[in-house]
Every structure is written in structure tokens, then in C-alpha cells.
C-alpha positions as a Markdown table, in Angstrom:
| # | Residue | x | y | z |
|---|---|---|---|---|
| 1 | Met | -6.2 | -47.2 | -31.5 |
| 2 | Leu | -2.9 | -47.3 | -29.7 |
| 3 | Asp | -1.7 | -43.7 | -29.7 |
| 4 | Ala | -2.5 | -40.4 | -31.4 |
| 5 | Val | -0.6 | -37.0 | -32.0 |
| 6 | Phe | -2.4 | -33.9 | -33.0 |
| 7 | Gly | -1.1 | -30.6 | -34.2 |
| 8 | Pro | -1.5 | -28.0 | -36.9 |
| 9 | Thr | -2.1 | -29.3 | -40.4 |
| 10 | Thr | 0.9 | -27.1 | -41.6 |
| 11 | Thr | 3.1 | -29.7 | -40.0 |
| 12 | Gly | 3.5 | -33.0 | -42.1 |
| 13 | Glu | 2.5 | -36.3 | -40.8 |
| 14 | Thr | 5.9 | -37.8 | -40.9 |
| 15 | Thr | 7.0 | -35.0 | -38.6 |
| 16 | Tyr | 4.6 | -36.4 | -36.0 |
| 17 | Thr | 5.6 | -39.9 | -36.3 |
| 18 | Pro | 8.5 | -40.2 | -34.0 |
| 19 | Cys | 6.2 | -39.1 | -31.2 |
| 20 | Leu | 4.3 | -42.3 | -31.7 |
| 21 | Leu | 7.1 | -44.7 | -31.5 |
| 22 | Arg | 6.7 | -45.0 | -27.8 |
| 23 | Ser | 3.8 | -47.3 | -28.5 |
| 24 | Leu | 5.6 | -49.7 | -30.6 |
| 25 | His | 7.1 | -52.9 | -29.4 |
| 26 | Ala | 8.2 | -56.5 | -30.6 |
| 27 | Gly | 5.5 | -58.6 | -31.8 |
| 28 | Met | 3.8 | -55.6 | -33.6 |
| 29 | Ile | 3.8 | -54.8 | -37.3 |
| 30 | Leu | 3.4 | -51.3 | -38.4 |
| 31 | Leu | 1.8 | -50.7 | -41.9 |
| 32 | Ala | 2.6 | -47.5 | -43.5 |
| 33 | Asp | 2.2 | -45.6 | -46.9 |
| 34 | Arg | 4.8 | -44.3 | -49.2 |
| 35 | Asn | 5.4 | -41.1 | -47.6 |
| 36 | Phe | 6.7 | -42.9 | -44.5 |
| 37 | Gly | 9.4 | -44.7 | -46.6 |
| 38 | Ala | 12.2 | -42.4 | -45.3 |
| 39 | Ala | 15.3 | -44.6 | -44.4 |
| 40 | Arg | 15.9 | -42.7 | -41.0 |
| 41 | Leu | 12.2 | -42.9 | -40.1 |
| 42 | Leu | 12.0 | -46.6 | -40.9 |
| 43 | Ala | 15.3 | -47.1 | -38.8 |
| 44 | Gln | 13.6 | -45.4 | -35.8 |
| 45 | Ile | 10.6 | -47.7 | -36.1 |
| 46 | Ala | 12.7 | -50.9 | -36.5 |
| 47 | Ala | 14.7 | -49.9 | -33.4 |
| 48 | Thr | 11.4 | -50.2 | -31.3 |
| 49 | Gly | 11.4 | -54.0 | -32.0 |
| 50 | Ala | 8.3 | -53.8 | -34.0 |
| 51 | Asp | 8.4 | -55.0 | -37.7 |
| 52 | Leu | 7.3 | -52.8 | -40.4 |
| 53 | Leu | 5.6 | -53.0 | -43.9 |
| 54 | Val | 5.8 | -50.0 | -45.9 |
| 55 | Arg | 4.8 | -49.0 | -49.5 |
| 56 | Leu | 7.8 | -47.5 | -51.4 |
| 57 | Lys | 7.5 | -44.7 | -54.0 |
| 58 | Asn | 7.2 | -46.0 | -57.5 |
| 59 | Gly | 10.4 | -44.5 | -58.8 |
| 60 | Arg | 12.7 | -45.7 | -56.0 |
| 61 | Thr | 15.2 | -48.3 | -57.1 |
| 62 | Met | 16.4 | -50.8 | -54.5 |
| 63 | Pro | 19.6 | -52.9 | -54.7 |
| 64 | Val | 19.0 | -56.6 | -55.0 |
| 65 | Leu | 21.4 | -58.5 | -52.5 |
| 66 | Ala | 19.7 | -61.8 | -52.8 |
| 67 | Arg | 16.5 | -63.3 | -54.4 |
| 68 | Tyr | 14.1 | -65.4 | -52.6 |
| 69 | Pro | 11.9 | -68.4 | -54.1 |
| 70 | Asp | 8.9 | -66.4 | -53.8 |
| 71 | Gly | 10.1 | -63.5 | -56.0 |
| 72 | Ser | 11.0 | -61.1 | -53.3 |
| 73 | Tyr | 14.5 | -59.9 | -52.6 |
| 74 | Leu | 16.8 | -58.9 | -49.8 |
| 75 | Ser | 17.8 | -55.2 | -49.9 |
| 76 | Met | 19.0 | -52.4 | -47.9 |
| 77 | Leu | 17.1 | -49.1 | -47.1 |
| 78 | Gly | 19.6 | -46.8 | -45.6 |
| 79 | Gly | 21.3 | -49.1 | -43.0 |
| 80 | Leu | 18.2 | -51.2 | -42.7 |
| 81 | Arg | 18.0 | -54.7 | -44.1 |
| 82 | Val | 14.5 | -55.2 | -45.7 |
| 83 | Arg | 12.7 | -57.8 | -47.9 |
| 84 | Val | 11.1 | -56.1 | -51.0 |
| 85 | Ile | 8.0 | -57.6 | -52.4 |
| 86 | Glu | 6.7 | -56.3 | -55.8 |
| 87 | Cys | 3.1 | -57.1 | -56.2 |
| 88 | Glu | -0.1 | -56.3 | -58.1 |
| 89 | Ile | -2.8 | -55.2 | -56.0 |
| 90 | Thr | -6.5 | -54.5 | -57.1 |
| 91 | Ile | -8.6 | -52.0 | -55.1 |
| 92 | Ala | -12.2 | -52.3 | -55.4 |
| 93 | Thr | -14.6 | -49.5 | -54.1 |
| 94 | Ser | -18.1 | -48.4 | -55.0 |
| 95 | Ala | -16.4 | -46.0 | -57.8 |
| 96 | Gly | -14.8 | -49.1 | -59.4 |
| 97 | Arg | -11.8 | -51.2 | -59.5 |
| 98 | Arg | -8.1 | -50.1 | -60.0 |
| 99 | Thr | -5.1 | -52.4 | -60.3 |
| 100 | Gly | -1.6 | -51.2 | -59.8 |
| 101 | Val | 2.0 | -52.6 | -59.3 |
| 102 | Tyr | 3.3 | -51.7 | -55.8 |
| 103 | Arg | 6.7 | -52.2 | -54.2 |
| 104 | Leu | 6.6 | -53.0 | -50.5 |
| 105 | Ala | 9.4 | -53.1 | -48.0 |
| 106 | Thr | 9.3 | -55.2 | -44.9 |
| 107 | Thr | 11.7 | -56.1 | -41.9 |
| 108 | Leu | 10.2 | -59.6 | -42.0 |
| 109 | Leu | 13.1 | -61.1 | -43.9 |
| 110 | Asp | 11.8 | -64.7 | -44.2 |
| 111 | Pro | 9.5 | -65.1 | -47.0 |
| 112 | Arg | 7.9 | -68.0 | -45.2 |
| 113 | Asp | 6.9 | -65.9 | -42.3 |
């Protein structure tokens, strides 16, 4: 664990996130779920120098600016350049398996990386 913020549950988790940015720096990658896909918040994360990989909400459409050989594509999320990866992920737990299609956005723009 690198950092933590605590407060009342009546305050949403994305409200606490800016307090944690102090712990991010270049060479790190932040993994985030779909509630963290707000353009302004992602720009704040990227400004720390850390990279990010965030799941986007299913209905969110992203502009295709360029396609990469691996099927991912360059896009913009607010003013932030991101590479969008659409993939099928299977989650296996003791309750069974579930497969879904997910859209991920990352600041790692080179598909070879």
C-alpha cells in the first residue's frame, strides 16, 4: 500500500482520489475501475508522471484517431491522448466463470510497450 485516505462513506471514492495523487510518480502505473474514467481526474493522474490503465464504462464511445496493428487505437479522453484497448476478459471465481467485453484506456501509447 502506498497511500490511503479515509472519510465518511457518504463521500464518493472519486472525491478522495485527488488526495492520493501525491504518491504517484513517473515509472508507476495506476489501475482504475470504470468510476474513475472522468477526463478531468485522469488528466490529474497523468500530470503526476504516472501512467494509467482505466476501465471505461460500456456505453462510452471514443473517437478513433489512428489504429494500431494489435487492434487498439489512439483516442482522446478530454485533452488526454490515450490508447484504447477493447478486449474479452474471463473472470473465474469459486462461484463460476463470467466473460465480458471491456474497453480499457491507457496513457501507454505504444502497443509494443
